[in-house]
N, C-alpha and C positions, 0 to 999 in steps of 0.2 A: 575950217568950220567952227563956229563959235560954240562955246559951252552952253549957249541957249538951246542947242540941240540936246537939247539935253536928254510865386510865393516863395521868391527866394531872396537870399541876401544879396547885397551889393547895389550897385547903381551910383550915379553921381548925386551930389548934395541937392542940386536944384531939381533933379527928377524925383528924388526921395521926398522932397517938400511938396512937389506936385502930387505925389501919390498920397500923402497924408491929407492934402486938401480934397482930393478926390473922394477918399473914404469919409471925410467929415461932412460932405454935402452929397449924399447919395441920390437925392431927388433931382439935382441939376442935370440937364442934358449935356453929355460930353460930345465934343466934336472930334474929327479925325486926327487933328494935330495933338490934342491932349492924349488920345488913346495911343498914338505912336510914341510919344515921349514916355508914357507909362510903360509901354512895351520895351523900350530901351533899358529900363530898370528891372524888368522882369523876365526877359528872354535869355535863357541860359546859353543858346547857341551864339547869340550876339556877344555875350560876355566872353565866351571861349575864344572867339575871333579877336576880341580886343586884347585879351591877355596874351594870345599868340602873337599879336603884332608887337607888344611890349617886349616879349622875350626875343623875337627875331631881331629887333633893333640892337640888341646887345651883341649880335654877331660881328658887327662892324668894329667896335673897339677890341674885341677879342682877336680878330684877324689883323688889325692894325698893330697890335702888340708884337707880332712877328717881324715888323719892320723897324721897331724902336729898340733902344739900348736895353740890355738886361743887366742888372746890378745885383750881385749876391755876395754875402759874407759867409765864409766857411771857417770853422774853428774847432779845436779839440784840446782837451786837458787830460793828461794821463799820468798815472803814478805806477811805477813797476817795482816790485820787491822780488829779490832772488838771492840764492846762495851761489857764489862764484869762487872758483879756485884758480889761481894763477901760478903755473909752474909747480914747484914742490911745496908751495905755501898751503896752509890749510884753508878750508873754505871760509869765505867772508860773507857777511850779510850786506847786501847792496840795496839801496833805496834811491831810485831815480825818478824825478818828476820832470815832465816835459809838457809844454803847451805850444800851440801855434794858431794863428788866424790869418785869413787872406781875404782881401776885398777885391772882387774881380768884376770888371766891366767888359761886356761883350756887345759889340755893335755889328749887326749883319751888314755886309757891304754888297755882296752879290748872293742873293737867295731868291731865284725866280719863282720857286714854289710858293714862297710867302707873298710875293706880289700877286700871283694868280689867286691865292686863297683870299686876299683882300678884295680883289675884283669880284670873286664869287659871293663873298659876304654882302656886298652892295646889291647884287642881283637878288639874293635871297631876301633881303629887306624889301626890295621892290615887289617881290612876289607876295610877301606877307601883307604889304600895304594894299595890293590889288585884291588879295583874298579878304581883307577886312572891308574894303569898299564893296565887294561882292556880298558879304554878310549884311552890310548896311542896307544895300538894295533889296536883298532877300527879306529883310525885316520889314521894310516899307511895303513891299508887295504882299507879304503875309498878313500884315495889319490891314491893309486896304482890302484884300480879298475877304478876310474874316469880317471886317466892318460892313462892307457892302453886302455880304451874304446875309448878315442879320437883317439889314434893311429890306432886301428882297424877300426874305422869309416873312417878315412882317406884312409886306404887301400881299404875299400869297395867302397868309392867314386871313387877312381882311377880305380878300376875294372869296376864299372858301367859306367864310362865315356868311357873306351875302348870298352865296349860292345855296348854302344850307337853308337859309331863311326862305329863299325863293322856292326851293323844292319842297320844303315843309308846308309852305302856304298852298302850293299846288295840290299836295296830298290831301290837305284839309278841305280844299275846294272840291276835290274829286269825291271825298267821302260824303260831303254834304249833297253833292249831286246824285250819288248813289242812293242816299236816303230819300231824296225827292223823286227818284226814278228818272233822272235826266242823264246820269252817267252809268256806264256799264261797270261790272265788277272788275273786268280786266283793266280798265282805265285806273281804277283805284290801286290795283296791285302794281301797275306800271308806275304810278306816281309814288307809291311807297318805296318801290325799288330805287327810284331816282333820289328820294329823300334819304334813304339809308346810304346810298353811294355818296351823296353830298356830305353826310355826317362822317363817313369814313375819310373822305378827303380833308374835312376840317380837322379831324384828329391827327391825320398824317401831317398836315401843315403845322399843327401845334408841336408835334414831335420834331419836325424838321427845324422849327425855330429854336427848340430847346438844344438840338445838336449844334446849331450855328452859334448859339450863346455859349455853349460849352467850349467850342473851338476858339472863340474870341477870348473867353476867360483863360484858356490855356496859355495864350500868348501874352495877355495883359495882366492877368492875376485876379481881376475882378471886373465884372461887366456892369456898367451903369444901368439905371432903370430906363433911361431914354438916350437915344443917339440922335445927333443932328442929321437931318436927311437933306438930300439934294432938293433945292428949291425948284418948283415946277417951271418957272420962267427963266431959269438960268440956262445959258446956251453951253452945250458941251464943246470944248475947244477942239479945233482941228489941228492936225500935226503941222508944225512949222519948222523947216520948209515942207511944202507939199510935194516932195519928190522922194519917192521910196528908195531910189538909188543912192541919194545922199545919205539917208539913214543907214542903208546897208553898208556903204563904204565906211562910215564912221564906226559901225558896229564891228567890222573886221579888224579895226585897229584900236578902238578905245574901250571895247567891252572889258569889264574887270576880269572876266575869265580868260580873255585873250591876253590882257596885260600880265596876268599871273603866269600863263603858260610861256609867254615871251621871256619873262624874267627867269623862269625855270630853265629855259633853253640857254640863256646867257650864262646862268650858273653852271650848267652842264658843259658849256664850251670852255669856261674858265677851269673847270675840273679836269678836262682833257689836257689843257696846258700845264696845270699843276703836276699832274702825274708824269707827263713827259719831261718836265724839268727835274724830276728826281734822278734822271741820268746825268744832269749837268753838275759841274763842280760848284762848290760853295766857298765864299771867301768872307771871313769875319775879322774885324779888328778886335784885338784882345789886349786889355791893360789890367795889371794887377798890382796890388801893394799889400805886403804882409809882414809879419814878425813871428819869430819863434824863439823858444827858450828851452834849455835842457840843463838840469842840475849836475849831470854827469853821464857816465856810460856804464853799461853792464859789462862791456867787453874790455874795458881798460882798468887797471888798478887805481890810476890817479883820478881824483874827483875834481875835474875842471868844469865849471859851468860855462855854457856858451849861450850867447844871445845874438840874434841876427835880424836885420831888417832888409827887405828886398823890394825893388820896384822893377816891373817888366812891362814892356809894351811891344806889340808886334801884330802880325797878321797870321791867320790860320787858314790854310787851304785844305779842303777835303775833296777828293776826287772819287766818286762812286765807281766801282769796277764791276762787282757782281753781287746781286742780292737774291740769288736763288730763283730768279724769274718772276719775283713778286712784282717789281716795277712794271715789267712788260704786261703782266696780267691785269694790273690796275689800269694801264693805258687802254687795253682792249675793252675792259669793263666800262670805262668812262666814255669811250667812243660809242659803244652800244647805248648807254644811257643818253648820250647826246642825240642819237638818231631817234630814240624813243620820245625824247622831249620835243624834237622837231615835228614828229608825227602828231603828238598831242596838241601842238600849237596850231597846226593846220586843221585839226579836228575842231578845236575851239573857234577858229575863225569861221569855219563853215556853219557851225551851230549858231554863232552869234548873228551871222548874216541871215540864216533861216528864221531865227527868232524875230529879227527886225522886220523881215519881209512878211511873216505871218501876223505880227502885231499891227503893222501898217494896214494890211488888208482887212484885219478884223475891225480896226477903227473906221475905215471907210464903209464897211459893211454895216457896222453899228450905227453910223450916222444916217445911213439909208433907212434902217429899221426905225430909228427914232423918228425920222420924218413921217414914215408911214403910220407909226403907232400914235403920233400926235394928231394926225388926221382922224384916226380911229377913235381916239378919246373925244375929240370935238364932236364927231358924229354921235358917239354914245351919250354925251351930255345933251345934245339936242333930242335924242331919242327919249331919254329919261324925262326931260321937260315936256315933250309931246305926250307921252303916256300918262304923266301926272295930270296934265290938262284934260286929257281924254277921260281919265278916271273921275275927275271932278264933274265932268259933263255927263258921265254915265255911259260913254261909248267904249270905255276900256275897263277891264277888271283888274283887281289887285295884282294877280299873277303877272299881268302884262307889265305893270310897273316894276315888280320885283325882277322880272326877267331882263328888262332894260337896265336896271341897276346892276344886276349880275354881270351883264355884258360890259358895262362901263367899268366896273371894278376889275374885271379880267383884263381889259385893255390898259387900264392904269397900272396893273401889276406888270404886264408885258413891257409897257413903256419904261417903268422904273428899272426893270431888269436890263433892258437895252441900254439905258443911260449909264447905269453903274458898270455894266460890262464894258462899255466903250471907254469910260474913265479909266478902268483898270487896264485896258489894252494900251491906253496912252502911257500909263506908268510903265508897262512892260516894254513899250517901244523905247522909252528913255533909258530903261535899264539895260536893254540890248545894246544901246549906243554908248553906254557908260556915262550917261548924263543925269541919272536919277539922283535926287538929293532931297533933303528936308524942305527946300524951297518949293519943290513940286508938290509935296504934301500940303504946304501952306496955301499954294495956289488952288488946289482942289478944295481945301477947307473953306476958302472964301466963297465957294459956290454953295456951301451947306447952310441950311436954316435951322435954328434951334426950336422953331415951332413945329407941332406935329403936322400941320397942313398950312399951305399958304392960300 
């Protein structure tokens, strides 16, 4: 299956430059791709994952060092003073100086535990890379969710304001009718109750928009005055391929969470081998070259200096016999950890498959809702035009026009929510399949328009 299935410090230079430009032009509408790149420079969780990956990559050279030669120099320089008596002679002051140095090269020949450790380090790096990919996808989803939530909240506020306007107009009309004796006082109270409820809903919508702005600000660092919104005539893309089983199968193997757990299992498997190999003999090649000097001896009366140079080469065999049971306990521990990693891998596969299945179903359901709401919006537009024409002819009253407008804006709000939700589910589907990337953000970004309305 192709990949087409698809206010803190830090950040990269180009992202930082973009952030400065963003602050310098606060009035310009920001699109989804700009907001995502700003989030890359401002999201602490993303930066933690990036530095975690950088640290994990150093595990490979550390483990590789156990397979390569080790070269070391050891040396000492000593001076001894003492009073020494030889036979019946009186004590003599002795002053002896000695120094030595050795250059030693050790090359592991047979050390199975080091080979397993190197294999484990590669798996741990693969795990860190998968976790970083997971953090990237989580950032994309978080930005898209917060971005779309703001746009939906703006639509909801617009519908609430229209509804408040309509209910207030009906209340005004009811009061006038009561003053002229046409409307009962109960109708006035009922109209006032609806107007108060509409005002409450408008205030709630304003508060909700503020909350959504705050969430986007938490991720990005600063929210622009205007966001590019989905153009009305743009078609929400369908999943490709249109086969849920294909997505589920890819999710079970390619989801970042699955890849991370698979790499963790491989590392646990290598750890079992490493601990078992502690029972095995080790063989090293050892070569050394050194020199030593002594000006005399404290134990002999004659002061003869000695100087010596030596060269040695050979192999060193070490056979473990008994370590107090520690090795056996480590093997048992690593086997248990391997079983745990295997269970976590299966759990991750099931969750990835379930996420893909749910996202695909949500997309298809969203597309059906979009189709229904587009029809409702068209009907609402016709209703508004008809009521406006009737108002001009005197066969409709102002509240009829406002009521039709209220229904139209409510339908437009629901349509916008369905479209944004479906786009988000498309991103979630690709995330479950391990195919979500910045290219998908750019694809959705192409569907957005910088104007308030088209």
